[in-house]
Biopython code that builds the backbone (N, CA, C, O; Angstrom):
import numpy as np
from Bio.PDB.StructureBuilder import StructureBuilder

atoms = [
    (1, "MET", "N", (-13.049, 59.653, -167.555)),
    (1, "MET", "CA", (-12.652, 59.115, -167.880)),
    (1, "MET", "C", (-11.955, 59.723, -169.072)),
    (1, "MET", "O", (-12.661, 59.660, -170.079)),
    (2, "LYS", "N", (-10.485, 60.439, -169.306)),
    (2, "LYS", "CA", (-9.825, 60.909, -170.469)),
    (2, "LYS", "C", (-9.562, 59.925, -171.482)),
    (2, "LYS", "O", (-9.102, 58.821, -171.190)),
    (3, "PHE", "N", (-9.894, 60.350, -172.929)),
    (3, "PHE", "CA", (-9.640, 60.177, -173.883)),
    (3, "PHE", "C", (-8.029, 59.649, -173.977)),
    (3, "PHE", "O", (-7.693, 58.542, -174.398)),
    (4, "SER", "N", (-7.436, 60.337, -173.657)),
    (4, "SER", "CA", (-5.749, 59.959, -173.695)),
    (4, "SER", "C", (-5.570, 58.892, -172.682)),
    (4, "SER", "O", (-4.419, 58.485, -172.525)),
    (5, "GLU", "N", (-6.263, 58.511, -172.162)),
    (5, "GLU", "CA", (-6.124, 57.152, -171.203)),
    (5, "GLU", "C", (-6.280, 55.739, -172.234)),
    (5, "GLU", "O", (-5.990, 54.562, -172.025)),
    (6, "LEU", "N", (-6.711, 56.245, -173.102)),
    (6, "LEU", "CA", (-7.186, 54.690, -174.026)),
    (6, "LEU", "C", (-6.293, 54.496, -175.177)),
    (6, "LEU", "O", (-6.607, 53.895, -176.204)),
    (7, "ARG", "N", (-4.948, 55.149, -174.887)),
    (7, "ARG", "CA", (-4.105, 54.907, -175.976)),
    (7, "ARG", "C", (-4.011, 55.424, -177.336)),
    (7, "ARG", "O", (-3.269, 54.853, -178.135)),
    (8, "PRO", "N", (-4.750, 56.541, -177.712)),
    (8, "PRO", "CA", (-5.252, 56.576, -179.179)),
    (8, "PRO", "C", (-4.004, 56.672, -180.091)),
    (8, "PRO", "O", (-2.886, 57.000, -179.694)),
    (9, "GLU", "N", (-4.327, 56.352, -181.336)),
    (9, "GLU", "CA", (-3.325, 56.178, -182.157)),
    (9, "GLU", "C", (-4.268, 57.013, -183.379)),
    (9, "GLU", "O", (-5.249, 56.414, -183.819)),
    (10, "PHE", "N", (-3.979, 58.253, -183.854)),
    (10, "PHE", "CA", (-4.329, 58.916, -185.106)),
    (10, "PHE", "C", (-3.726, 58.319, -186.404)),
    (10, "PHE", "O", (-2.524, 58.068, -186.491)),
    (11, "ARG", "N", (-4.340, 58.168, -187.102)),
    (11, "ARG", "CA", (-3.448, 57.646, -188.462)),
    (11, "ARG", "C", (-4.117, 58.491, -189.984)),
    (11, "ARG", "O", (-5.241, 58.853, -190.332)),
    (12, "ASN", "N", (-3.022, 58.534, -190.469)),
    (12, "ASN", "CA", (-3.118, 58.884, -191.894)),
    (12, "ASN", "C", (-1.761, 58.200, -192.738)),
    (12, "ASN", "O", (-0.641, 58.685, -192.578)),
    (13, "PRO", "N", (-1.968, 57.168, -193.536)),
    (13, "PRO", "CA", (-0.907, 56.575, -194.073)),
    (13, "PRO", "C", (-0.262, 57.545, -195.333)),
    (13, "PRO", "O", (0.491, 57.003, -196.143)),
    (14, "VAL", "N", (-0.499, 58.602, -195.427)),
    (14, "VAL", "CA", (-0.232, 59.275, -196.739)),
    (14, "VAL", "C", (0.843, 60.717, -196.454)),
    (14, "VAL", "O", (1.744, 61.174, -197.158)),
    (15, "VAL", "N", (0.358, 61.116, -195.267)),
    (15, "VAL", "CA", (1.162, 62.343, -194.897)),
    (15, "VAL", "C", (1.386, 62.392, -193.544)),
    (15, "VAL", "O", (0.635, 61.663, -192.895)),
    (16, "PRO", "N", (2.399, 63.194, -192.757)),
    (16, "PRO", "CA", (2.540, 63.413, -191.034)),
    (16, "PRO", "C", (1.091, 63.431, -190.586)),
    (16, "PRO", "O", (0.411, 64.143, -191.326)),
    (17, "VAL", "N", (0.422, 62.870, -189.612)),
    (17, "VAL", "CA", (-0.788, 62.666, -189.052)),
    (17, "VAL", "C", (-0.686, 63.869, -188.370)),
    (17, "VAL", "O", (0.349, 64.140, -187.761)),
    (18, "THR", "N", (-2.019, 64.928, -188.412)),
    (18, "THR", "CA", (-2.378, 65.796, -187.384)),
    (18, "THR", "C", (-3.782, 65.120, -186.807)),
    (18, "THR", "O", (-4.164, 64.040, -187.258)),
    (19, "VAL", "N", (-4.390, 65.701, -185.965)),
    (19, "VAL", "CA", (-5.795, 65.447, -185.797)),
    (19, "VAL", "C", (-6.904, 65.545, -186.629)),
    (19, "VAL", "O", (-7.900, 64.823, -186.690)),
    (20, "GLN", "N", (-6.417, 67.118, -187.633)),
    (20, "GLN", "CA", (-7.430, 67.295, -188.376)),
    (20, "GLN", "C", (-7.431, 66.349, -189.642)),
    (20, "GLN", "O", (-8.540, 66.175, -190.146)),
    (21, "ASN", "N", (-6.242, 65.642, -190.297)),
    (21, "ASN", "CA", (-6.118, 65.299, -191.513)),
    (21, "ASN", "C", (-6.102, 63.807, -190.975)),
    (21, "ASN", "O", (-5.859, 63.137, -191.978)),
    (22, "ALA", "N", (-6.236, 62.982, -189.930)),
    (22, "ALA", "CA", (-6.433, 61.726, -189.852)),
    (22, "ALA", "C", (-7.568, 61.251, -190.579)),
    (22, "ALA", "O", (-8.547, 61.934, -190.880)),
    (23, "TRP", "N", (-7.396, 60.116, -190.829)),
    (23, "TRP", "CA", (-8.232, 59.286, -191.475)),
    (23, "TRP", "C", (-9.454, 58.843, -190.232)),
    (23, "TRP", "O", (-10.678, 58.774, -190.350)),
    (24, "GLY", "N", (-8.591, 58.592, -189.057)),
    (24, "GLY", "CA", (-9.220, 57.923, -187.700)),
    (24, "GLY", "C", (-8.488, 58.150, -186.908)),
    (24, "GLY", "O", (-7.478, 58.852, -186.848)),
    (25, "VAL", "N", (-9.320, 57.153, -185.846)),
    (25, "VAL", "CA", (-8.405, 57.089, -184.629)),
    (25, "VAL", "C", (-8.387, 55.762, -184.235)),
    (25, "VAL", "O", (-9.491, 55.299, -184.520)),
    (26, "GLU", "N", (-7.801, 55.056, -183.807)),
    (26, "GLU", "CA", (-7.690, 53.406, -182.748)),
    (26, "GLU", "C", (-7.623, 53.888, -181.327)),
    (26, "GLU", "O", (-6.851, 54.746, -180.898)),
    (27, "TYR", "N", (-8.296, 53.397, -180.829)),
    (27, "TYR", "CA", (-8.046, 53.461, -179.332)),
    (27, "TYR", "C", (-8.771, 52.421, -178.350)),
    (27, "TYR", "O", (-9.756, 51.805, -178.756)),
    (28, "ASP", "N", (-8.383, 52.274, -177.340)),
    (28, "ASP", "CA", (-9.109, 51.014, -176.431)),
    (28, "ASP", "C", (-10.447, 51.456, -175.974)),
    (28, "ASP", "O", (-10.853, 52.543, -175.562)),
    (29, "CYS", "N", (-11.097, 50.149, -176.186)),
    (29, "CYS", "CA", (-12.773, 50.431, -176.040)),
    (29, "CYS", "C", (-12.644, 51.031, -174.220)),
    (29, "CYS", "O", (-12.138, 50.404, -173.289)),
    (30, "PRO", "N", (-13.121, 52.059, -174.187)),
    (30, "PRO", "CA", (-13.452, 52.494, -172.765)),
    (30, "PRO", "C", (-14.135, 51.986, -171.981)),
    (30, "PRO", "O", (-13.944, 52.133, -170.774)),
    (31, "GLN", "N", (-15.279, 51.128, -172.570)),
    (31, "GLN", "CA", (-16.228, 50.509, -171.718)),
    (31, "GLN", "C", (-15.517, 48.876, -170.993)),
    (31, "GLN", "O", (-15.751, 48.364, -169.899)),
    (32, "CYS", "N", (-14.555, 48.378, -172.183)),
    (32, "CYS", "CA", (-13.935, 47.435, -171.626)),
    (32, "CYS", "C", (-12.782, 47.693, -170.373)),
    (32, "CYS", "O", (-12.669, 47.068, -169.319)),
    (33, "LYS", "N", (-11.971, 48.847, -170.886)),
    (33, "LYS", "CA", (-11.040, 48.979, -170.149)),
    (33, "LYS", "C", (-11.824, 49.311, -168.627)),
    (33, "LYS", "O", (-11.138, 48.775, -167.757)),
    (34, "LYS", "N", (-12.784, 49.871, -168.137)),
    (34, "LYS", "CA", (-13.641, 50.102, -167.153)),
    (34, "LYS", "C", (-13.702, 48.781, -166.589)),
    (34, "LYS", "O", (-13.364, 48.597, -165.420)),
    (35, "ASP", "N", (-14.126, 47.800, -167.364)),
    (35, "ASP", "CA", (-14.299, 46.409, -167.055)),
    (35, "ASP", "C", (-13.282, 45.620, -166.833)),
    (35, "ASP", "O", (-13.560, 44.562, -166.269)),
    (36, "GLY", "N", (-11.902, 45.858, -167.172)),
    (36, "GLY", "CA", (-10.802, 45.139, -167.230)),
    (36, "GLY", "C", (-10.385, 43.872, -168.416)),
    (36, "GLY", "O", (-9.578, 42.942, -168.436)),
    (37, "LEU", "N", (-11.405, 44.411, -169.340)),
    (37, "LEU", "CA", (-10.911, 43.724, -170.787)),
    (37, "LEU", "C", (-10.254, 44.442, -171.313)),
    (37, "LEU", "O", (-9.758, 45.440, -170.790)),
    (38, "GLU", "N", (-10.107, 44.078, -172.488)),
    (38, "GLU", "CA", (-9.563, 45.063, -173.660)),
    (38, "GLU", "C", (-9.742, 44.851, -175.168)),
    (38, "GLU", "O", (-9.302, 43.846, -175.727)),
    (39, "HIS", "N", (-10.205, 45.536, -175.620)),
    (39, "HIS", "CA", (-9.785, 45.650, -177.130)),
    (39, "HIS", "C", (-9.680, 46.929, -177.730)),
    (39, "HIS", "O", (-9.967, 47.882, -177.005)),
    (40, "ARG", "N", (-9.223, 47.230, -179.263)),
    (40, "ARG", "CA", (-9.345, 48.246, -179.703)),
    (40, "ARG", "C", (-10.675, 48.606, -180.876)),
    (40, "ARG", "O", (-11.336, 47.902, -181.639)),
    (41, "ILE", "N", (-10.655, 49.729, -180.628)),
    (41, "ILE", "CA", (-11.653, 50.371, -181.500)),
    (41, "ILE", "C", (-11.312, 51.373, -182.362)),
    (41, "ILE", "O", (-10.730, 52.402, -182.021)),
    (42, "TRP", "N", (-11.734, 51.041, -183.712)),
    (42, "TRP", "CA", (-11.235, 52.145, -184.858)),
    (42, "TRP", "C", (-12.453, 53.020, -185.207)),
    (42, "TRP", "O", (-13.533, 52.480, -185.450)),
    (43, "THR", "N", (-12.285, 54.555, -185.243)),
    (43, "THR", "CA", (-13.229, 55.090, -185.582)),
    (43, "THR", "C", (-12.738, 56.018, -186.821)),
    (43, "THR", "O", (-11.965, 56.973, -186.746)),
    (44, "PRO", "N", (-13.330, 55.542, -187.895)),
    (44, "PRO", "CA", (-12.781, 56.624, -189.308)),
    (44, "PRO", "C", (-13.361, 57.706, -189.011)),
    (44, "PRO", "O", (-14.218, 57.632, -188.131)),
    (45, "PHE", "N", (-13.063, 59.163, -189.698)),
    (45, "PHE", "CA", (-13.421, 60.515, -189.611)),
    (45, "PHE", "C", (-14.105, 60.482, -191.008)),
    (45, "PHE", "O", (-13.440, 59.814, -191.799)),
    (46, "LYS", "N", (-15.136, 60.961, -191.493)),
    (46, "LYS", "CA", (-15.668, 61.733, -192.555)),
    (46, "LYS", "C", (-14.474, 62.376, -193.448)),
    (46, "LYS", "O", (-13.868, 63.380, -193.075)),
    (47, "LYS", "N", (-14.201, 61.709, -194.642)),
    (47, "LYS", "CA", (-13.286, 62.467, -195.376)),
    (47, "LYS", "C", (-13.995, 62.143, -196.961)),
    (47, "LYS", "O", (-13.777, 61.295, -197.826)),
    (48, "GLY", "N", (-14.834, 63.157, -196.843)),
    (48, "GLY", "CA", (-15.584, 63.089, -198.360)),
    (48, "GLY", "C", (-16.656, 62.196, -198.575)),
    (48, "GLY", "O", (-16.778, 61.789, -199.730)),
    (49, "GLY", "N", (-17.751, 61.653, -197.421)),
    (49, "GLY", "CA", (-19.084, 60.724, -196.972)),
    (49, "GLY", "C", (-17.863, 59.135, -196.420)),
    (49, "GLY", "O", (-16.731, 58.979, -195.964)),
    (50, "GLY", "N", (-19.035, 58.294, -196.852)),
    (50, "GLY", "CA", (-19.017, 57.445, -196.413)),
    (50, "GLY", "C", (-19.576, 56.926, -194.769)),
    (50, "GLY", "O", (-20.109, 57.847, -194.151)),
    (51, "HIS", "N", (-19.513, 55.646, -194.057)),
    (51, "HIS", "CA", (-19.650, 55.266, -192.732)),
    (51, "HIS", "C", (-18.729, 55.858, -191.830)),
    (51, "HIS", "O", (-17.959, 55.151, -191.181)),
    (52, "ALA", "N", (-18.741, 57.131, -191.729)),
    (52, "ALA", "CA", (-17.737, 57.364, -190.576)),
    (52, "ALA", "C", (-18.117, 58.668, -189.819)),
    (52, "ALA", "O", (-19.207, 59.098, -190.194)),
    (53, "TRP", "N", (-17.526, 59.401, -188.873)),
    (53, "TRP", "CA", (-17.814, 60.405, -187.780)),
    (53, "TRP", "C", (-17.347, 61.840, -188.216)),
    (53, "TRP", "O", (-16.529, 62.172, -189.075)),
    (54, "ASP", "N", (-18.050, 62.523, -187.438)),
    (54, "ASP", "CA", (-17.665, 64.051, -187.537)),
    (54, "ASP", "C", (-16.631, 64.355, -186.831)),
    (54, "ASP", "O", (-16.625, 63.909, -185.683)),
    (55, "LEU", "N", (-15.683, 65.029, -187.194)),
    (55, "LEU", "CA", (-14.676, 65.549, -186.350)),
    (55, "LEU", "C", (-14.842, 66.904, -186.273)),
    (55, "LEU", "O", (-15.035, 67.599, -187.270)),
    (56, "ALA", "N", (-14.770, 67.388, -184.991)),
    (56, "ALA", "CA", (-15.190, 68.376, -184.585)),
    (56, "ALA", "C", (-13.887, 69.399, -184.796)),
    (56, "ALA", "O", (-12.737, 69.134, -184.445)),
    (57, "ALA", "N", (-14.405, 70.846, -185.565)),
    (57, "ALA", "CA", (-12.853, 71.358, -186.350)),
    (57, "ALA", "C", (-12.168, 72.010, -185.160)),
    (57, "ALA", "O", (-11.038, 72.440, -185.387)),
    (58, "HIS", "N", (-12.621, 72.150, -184.007)),
    (58, "HIS", "CA", (-11.492, 72.723, -182.912)),
    (58, "HIS", "C", (-10.559, 71.833, -182.288)),
    (58, "HIS", "O", (-9.572, 72.041, -181.582)),
    (59, "SER", "N", (-11.228, 70.562, -182.812)),
    (59, "SER", "CA", (-10.222, 69.468, -181.954)),
    (59, "SER", "C", (-8.747, 69.383, -182.838)),
    (59, "SER", "O", (-8.594, 69.310, -184.057)),
    (60, "THR", "N", (-7.713, 69.420, -181.728)),
    (60, "THR", "CA", (-6.615, 69.987, -181.793)),
    (60, "THR", "C", (-5.340, 68.443, -181.551)),
    (60, "THR", "O", (-4.323, 68.163, -182.186)),
    (61, "SER", "N", (-5.943, 67.815, -180.484)),
    (61, "SER", "CA", (-5.360, 66.719, -179.876)),
    (61, "SER", "C", (-6.083, 65.724, -179.179)),
    (61, "SER", "O", (-7.305, 65.872, -179.200)),
    (62, "MET", "N", (-5.659, 64.793, -178.595)),
    (62, "MET", "CA", (-6.037, 64.041, -177.935)),
    (62, "MET", "C", (-6.905, 64.406, -176.828)),
    (62, "MET", "O", (-7.980, 63.904, -176.498)),
    (63, "HIS", "N", (-6.355, 65.214, -176.393)),
    (63, "HIS", "CA", (-6.850, 65.966, -175.290)),
    (63, "HIS", "C", (-8.146, 66.934, -175.289)),
    (63, "HIS", "O", (-8.918, 67.218, -174.374)),
    (64, "ASP", "N", (-8.107, 67.360, -176.721)),
    (64, "ASP", "CA", (-9.730, 68.080, -176.982)),
    (64, "ASP", "C", (-10.577, 67.939, -177.903)),
    (64, "ASP", "O", (-11.317, 68.720, -178.502)),
    (65, "LEU", "N", (-10.305, 66.390, -177.967)),
    (65, "LEU", "CA", (-11.000, 65.610, -179.472)),
    (65, "LEU", "C", (-12.307, 65.415, -178.939)),
    (65, "LEU", "O", (-12.583, 65.011, -177.810)),
    (66, "THR", "N", (-13.254, 65.809, -180.051)),
    (66, "THR", "CA", (-14.745, 65.760, -180.189)),
    (66, "THR", "C", (-14.833, 65.286, -181.324)),
    (66, "THR", "O", (-14.262, 65.730, -182.320)),
    (67, "PHE", "N", (-15.807, 64.014, -181.258)),
    (67, "PHE", "CA", (-16.312, 63.612, -182.910)),
    (67, "PHE", "C", (-17.698, 63.122, -182.616)),
    (67, "PHE", "O", (-17.868, 62.538, -181.546)),
    (68, "ALA", "N", (-18.734, 63.291, -183.454)),
    (68, "ALA", "CA", (-19.987, 62.790, -183.325)),
    (68, "ALA", "C", (-20.637, 61.824, -184.589)),
    (68, "ALA", "O", (-20.041, 61.899, -185.663)),
    (69, "PRO", "N", (-21.655, 61.056, -184.519)),
    (69, "PRO", "CA", (-22.043, 61.124, -183.293)),
    (69, "PRO", "C", (-21.582, 60.025, -182.122)),
    (69, "PRO", "O", (-20.407, 59.693, -181.967)),
    (70, "SER", "N", (-22.404, 59.644, -181.529)),
    (70, "SER", "CA", (-21.897, 58.593, -180.404)),
    (70, "SER", "C", (-21.552, 57.159, -181.048)),
    (70, "SER", "O", (-22.068, 56.873, -182.128)),
    (71, "VAL", "N", (-20.655, 56.214, -180.379)),
    (71, "VAL", "CA", (-20.050, 55.246, -180.857)),
    (71, "VAL", "C", (-20.808, 54.220, -180.114)),
    (71, "VAL", "O", (-21.246, 54.563, -179.016)),
    (72, "ARG", "N", (-21.045, 52.974, -180.544)),
    (72, "ARG", "CA", (-21.641, 51.891, -179.930)),
    (72, "ARG", "C", (-21.530, 50.836, -180.810)),
    (72, "ARG", "O", (-21.816, 50.586, -181.981)),
    (73, "VAL", "N", (-20.863, 50.137, -179.567)),
    (73, "VAL", "CA", (-20.587, 48.764, -180.038)),
    (73, "VAL", "C", (-21.754, 47.634, -180.163)),
    (73, "VAL", "O", (-22.563, 47.343, -179.282)),
    (74, "ILE", "N", (-21.668, 47.158, -181.257)),
    (74, "ILE", "CA", (-22.843, 46.198, -181.514)),
    (74, "ILE", "C", (-22.661, 44.877, -181.687)),
    (74, "ILE", "O", (-23.605, 44.230, -182.141)),
    (75, "SER", "N", (-21.447, 44.230, -181.370)),
    (75, "SER", "CA", (-21.002, 42.923, -181.761)),
    (75, "SER", "C", (-19.624, 42.625, -180.994)),
    (75, "SER", "O", (-19.158, 43.577, -180.367)),
    (76, "GLY", "N", (-19.107, 41.738, -180.977)),
    (76, "GLY", "CA", (-17.932, 41.232, -180.389)),
    (76, "GLY", "C", (-17.242, 41.279, -179.301)),
    (76, "GLY", "O", (-16.042, 41.205, -179.037)),
    (77, "GLY", "N", (-18.684, 41.481, -178.410)),
    (77, "GLY", "CA", (-18.399, 40.772, -176.619)),
    (77, "GLY", "C", (-18.830, 41.870, -175.617)),
    (77, "GLY", "O", (-19.109, 41.600, -174.449)),
    (78, "CYS", "N", (-18.890, 43.639, -176.339)),
    (78, "CYS", "CA", (-19.327, 44.410, -175.279)),
    (78, "CYS", "C", (-20.223, 44.901, -176.011)),
    (78, "CYS", "O", (-20.391, 44.663, -177.207)),
    (79, "PHE", "N", (-21.174, 45.987, -174.968)),
    (79, "PHE", "CA", (-22.311, 46.787, -175.490)),
    (79, "PHE", "C", (-21.694, 48.195, -175.141)),
    (79, "PHE", "O", (-22.510, 48.925, -174.578)),
    (80, "GLY", "N", (-20.552, 48.707, -175.323)),
    (80, "GLY", "CA", (-20.373, 50.104, -175.267)),
    (80, "GLY", "C", (-20.984, 51.123, -175.886)),
    (80, "GLY", "O", (-21.172, 50.943, -177.089)),
    (81, "HIS", "N", (-21.407, 52.296, -175.362)),
    (81, "HIS", "CA", (-21.723, 53.196, -175.774)),
    (81, "HIS", "C", (-21.615, 54.658, -175.254)),
    (81, "HIS", "O", (-22.182, 55.084, -174.248)),
    (82, "TRP", "N", (-20.824, 55.347, -176.064)),
    (82, "TRP", "CA", (-20.137, 56.855, -175.431)),
    (82, "TRP", "C", (-20.226, 57.385, -176.493)),
    (82, "TRP", "O", (-20.687, 56.959, -177.552)),
    (83, "ASN", "N", (-19.426, 59.100, -176.023)),
    (83, "ASN", "CA", (-19.409, 59.998, -176.916)),
    (83, "ASN", "C", (-18.216, 60.697, -176.446)),
    (83, "ASN", "O", (-18.102, 60.995, -175.257)),
    (84, "ILE", "N", (-17.198, 61.014, -177.433)),
    (84, "ILE", "CA", (-15.665, 61.633, -177.020)),
    (84, "ILE", "C", (-16.350, 63.197, -176.742)),
    (84, "ILE", "O", (-17.447, 63.365, -177.277)),
    (85, "THR", "N", (-15.935, 64.054, -176.154)),
    (85, "THR", "CA", (-16.195, 65.417, -176.229)),
    (85, "THR", "C", (-15.507, 65.668, -175.342)),
    (85, "THR", "O", (-15.477, 65.299, -174.167)),
    (86, "CYS", "N", (-14.514, 66.796, -176.350)),
    (86, "CYS", "CA", (-13.605, 67.715, -175.295)),
    (86, "CYS", "C", (-12.741, 66.880, -174.573)),
    (86, "CYS", "O", (-12.522, 67.177, -173.399)),
    (87, "GLY", "N", (-12.171, 65.816, -175.096)),
    (87, "GLY", "CA", (-11.291, 65.018, -174.517)),
    (87, "GLY", "C", (-11.724, 64.081, -173.472)),
    (87, "GLY", "O", (-10.888, 63.519, -172.765)),
    (88, "GLU", "N", (-13.038, 63.874, -173.329)),
    (88, "GLU", "CA", (-13.300, 62.766, -172.129)),
    (88, "GLU", "C", (-14.496, 61.892, -172.818)),
    (88, "GLU", "O", (-15.274, 62.171, -173.730)),
    (89, "VAL", "N", (-14.356, 60.901, -172.138)),
    (89, "VAL", "CA", (-15.390, 59.718, -172.665)),
    (89, "VAL", "C", (-16.268, 59.915, -171.746)),
    (89, "VAL", "O", (-15.897, 60.003, -170.576)),
    (90, "VAL", "N", (-17.852, 60.045, -172.154)),
    (90, "VAL", "CA", (-18.941, 60.303, -171.802)),
    (90, "VAL", "C", (-20.046, 59.190, -172.132)),
    (90, "VAL", "O", (-20.830, 59.208, -173.080)),
    (91, "PHE", "N", (-19.924, 58.185, -171.098)),
    (91, "PHE", "CA", (-20.968, 57.231, -171.151)),
    (91, "PHE", "C", (-22.252, 56.980, -171.312)),
    (91, "PHE", "O", (-22.809, 57.457, -170.323)),
    (92, "HIS", "N", (-23.178, 56.402, -172.145)),
    (92, "HIS", "CA", (-24.327, 56.598, -172.241)),
    (92, "HIS", "C", (-24.982, 55.724, -171.163)),
    (92, "HIS", "O", (-24.376, 54.770, -170.676)),
    (93, "GLY", "N", (-26.162, 56.042, -170.816)),
    (93, "GLY", "CA", (-27.089, 54.912, -169.715)),
    (93, "GLY", "C", (-27.106, 53.328, -170.212)),
    (93, "GLY", "O", (-27.387, 52.497, -169.348)),
    (94, "ASP", "N", (-26.828, 52.875, -171.527)),
    (94, "ASP", "CA", (-26.994, 51.520, -171.672)),
    (94, "ASP", "C", (-25.847, 51.107, -172.193)),
    (94, "ASP", "O", (-25.885, 50.116, -172.922)),
    (95, "SER", "N", (-24.537, 51.790, -171.929)),
    (95, "SER", "CA", (-23.550, 51.136, -171.654)),
    (95, "SER", "C", (-22.837, 50.127, -171.206)),
    (95, "SER", "O", (-22.345, 50.404, -170.112)),
    (96, "ARG", "N", (-22.513, 48.844, -171.664)),
    (96, "ARG", "CA", (-22.290, 47.807, -170.398)),
    (96, "ARG", "C", (-21.595, 46.888, -171.239)),
    (96, "ARG", "O", (-21.682, 46.736, -172.457)),
    (97, "CYS", "N", (-20.673, 46.117, -170.131)),
    (97, "CYS", "CA", (-19.802, 44.992, -170.936)),
    (97, "CYS", "C", (-20.877, 43.819, -170.900)),
    (97, "CYS", "O", (-21.901, 43.942, -170.229)),
    (98, "ALA", "N", (-20.629, 42.776, -171.581)),
    (98, "ALA", "CA", (-21.400, 41.498, -171.759)),
    (98, "ALA", "C", (-20.980, 40.778, -170.652)),
    (98, "ALA", "O", (-19.786, 40.821, -170.355)),
    (99, "PRO", "N", (-21.857, 40.039, -169.903)),
    (99, "PRO", "CA", (-21.783, 39.035, -169.205)),
    (99, "PRO", "C", (-21.425, 37.483, -169.838)),
    (99, "PRO", "O", (-22.122, 36.518, -170.151)),
    (100, "ARG", "N", (-19.911, 37.786, -169.857)),
    (100, "ARG", "CA", (-19.242, 36.643, -170.187)),
    (100, "ARG", "C", (-17.946, 36.575, -169.698)),
    (100, "ARG", "O", (-17.427, 37.590, -169.234)),
    (101, "VAL", "N", (-17.191, 35.236, -169.746)),
    (101, "VAL", "CA", (-16.063, 35.016, -169.481)),
    (101, "VAL", "C", (-14.743, 36.324, -169.765)),
    (101, "VAL", "O", (-14.612, 37.193, -170.626)),
    (102, "ARG", "N", (-14.310, 36.106, -169.129)),
    (102, "ARG", "CA", (-13.271, 37.543, -169.034)),
    (102, "ARG", "C", (-11.990, 36.708, -170.208)),
    (102, "ARG", "O", (-11.087, 35.979, -169.796)),
    (103, "ILE", "N", (-12.189, 36.994, -171.421)),
    (103, "ILE", "CA", (-11.546, 36.891, -172.674)),
    (103, "ILE", "C", (-10.957, 37.729, -173.554)),
    (103, "ILE", "O", (-11.643, 38.751, -173.555)),
    (104, "ARG", "N", (-10.119, 37.835, -174.250)),
    (104, "ARG", "CA", (-9.763, 38.966, -175.023)),
    (104, "ARG", "C", (-10.752, 38.870, -176.114)),
    (104, "ARG", "O", (-11.007, 37.841, -176.740)),
    (105, "ILE", "N", (-11.386, 40.247, -176.322)),
    (105, "ILE", "CA", (-12.440, 40.062, -177.370)),
    (105, "ILE", "C", (-11.493, 40.517, -178.598)),
    (105, "ILE", "O", (-10.388, 41.047, -178.494)),
    (106, "PRO", "N", (-12.214, 40.171, -179.836)),
    (106, "PRO", "CA", (-11.382, 40.448, -181.215)),
    (106, "PRO", "C", (-11.319, 42.024, -181.572)),
    (106, "PRO", "O", (-12.076, 42.706, -180.881)),
    (107, "THR", "N", (-10.589, 42.685, -182.481)),
    (107, "THR", "CA", (-10.269, 43.684, -182.455)),
    (107, "THR", "C", (-11.270, 44.475, -183.258)),
    (107, "THR", "O", (-11.656, 45.629, -183.073)),
    (108, "HIS", "N", (-11.650, 43.501, -184.305)),
    (108, "HIS", "CA", (-12.321, 44.218, -185.574)),
    (108, "HIS", "C", (-13.860, 43.972, -185.399)),
    (108, "HIS", "O", (-14.365, 42.866, -185.591)),
    (109, "LEU", "N", (-14.497, 44.971, -185.059)),
    (109, "LEU", "CA", (-15.702, 44.638, -184.694)),
    (109, "LEU", "C", (-16.797, 45.387, -185.265)),
    (109, "LEU", "O", (-16.409, 46.338, -185.943)),
    (110, "HIS", "N", (-18.163, 45.230, -185.189)),
    (110, "HIS", "CA", (-19.005, 46.346, -186.092)),
    (110, "HIS", "C", (-19.297, 47.409, -185.432)),
    (110, "HIS", "O", (-19.310, 47.393, -184.201)),
    (111, "LEU", "N", (-19.545, 48.372, -186.056)),
    (111, "LEU", "CA", (-20.004, 49.522, -184.921)),
    (111, "LEU", "C", (-21.177, 49.839, -185.764)),
    (111, "LEU", "O", (-21.638, 49.250, -186.741)),
    (112, "GLU", "N", (-21.552, 50.930, -185.137)),
    (112, "GLU", "CA", (-22.932, 51.701, -186.109)),
    (112, "GLU", "C", (-23.033, 52.992, -185.446)),
    (112, "GLU", "O", (-22.733, 53.113, -184.258)),
    (113, "HIS", "N", (-23.453, 53.988, -186.177)),
    (113, "HIS", "CA", (-23.651, 55.291, -185.694)),
    (113, "HIS", "C", (-24.894, 55.006, -185.288)),
    (113, "HIS", "O", (-25.779, 54.316, -185.795)),
    (114, "HIS", "N", (-24.807, 55.947, -183.809)),
    (114, "HIS", "CA", (-25.828, 56.021, -182.534)),
    (114, "HIS", "C", (-26.388, 57.349, -182.625)),
    (114, "HIS", "O", (-25.737, 58.102, -181.900)),
    (115, "HIS", "N", (-27.393, 57.984, -183.260)),
    (115, "HIS", "CA", (-27.661, 59.360, -183.205)),
    (115, "HIS", "C", (-29.002, 59.407, -181.686)),
    (115, "HIS", "O", (-30.156, 58.979, -181.694)),
    (116, "HIS", "N", (-28.387, 59.954, -180.785)),
    (116, "HIS", "CA", (-29.092, 59.733, -179.471)),
    (116, "HIS", "C", (-29.931, 61.624, -179.452)),
    (116, "HIS", "O", (-29.314, 62.688, -179.447)),
    (117, "HIS", "N", (-31.275, 61.441, -179.446)),
    (117, "HIS", "CA", (-32.133, 62.139, -179.195)),
    (117, "HIS", "C", (-32.599, 62.429, -178.099)),
    (117, "HIS", "O", (-33.512, 61.709, -177.695)),
    (118, "GLY", "N", (-32.126, 63.619, -177.200)),
    (118, "GLY", "CA", (-32.450, 63.810, -175.928)),
    (118, "GLY", "C", (-32.002, 63.173, -174.884)),
    (118, "GLY", "O", (-31.229, 62.257, -175.162)),
    (119, "ARG", "N", (-32.234, 63.350, -173.712)),
    (119, "ARG", "CA", (-31.820, 62.306, -172.792)),
    (119, "ARG", "C", (-32.906, 61.643, -172.091)),
    (119, "ARG", "O", (-32.663, 60.743, -171.287)),
]
sb = StructureBuilder()
sb.init_structure("model")
sb.init_model(0)
sb.init_chain("A")
sb.init_seg("    ")
for serial, (resi, resn, name, xyz) in enumerate(atoms, 1):
    if name == "N":
        sb.init_residue(resn, " ", resi, " ")
    sb.init_atom(name, np.array(xyz, "f"), 0.0, 1.0, " ", f" {name:<3s}", serial, name[0])
structure = sb.get_structure()
């Protein structure tokens, strides 16, 4: 799945946004998109510390975006787990949708960093 299919919106409320100056990116959850559900994910980028993801220096657009570590949804309805690498969504083996009625899942979810060691 291409990251560009997830309707990404890079955000910077202070200056005109580029990928490299973005405070983060909001996009459709790829696991839920695959399962016919929908909610949005907010992934903040590190701008001087805090709970955030590292944006690769080579990233210039939604088509070549890479950030790390992986994103794992730990509450809110799905158990999605993926990396965004060179503009592609790479799902981990434990990524799945919760077995539940197909309802709209709340936008604001609790995410955690998940450092994946080996395969």
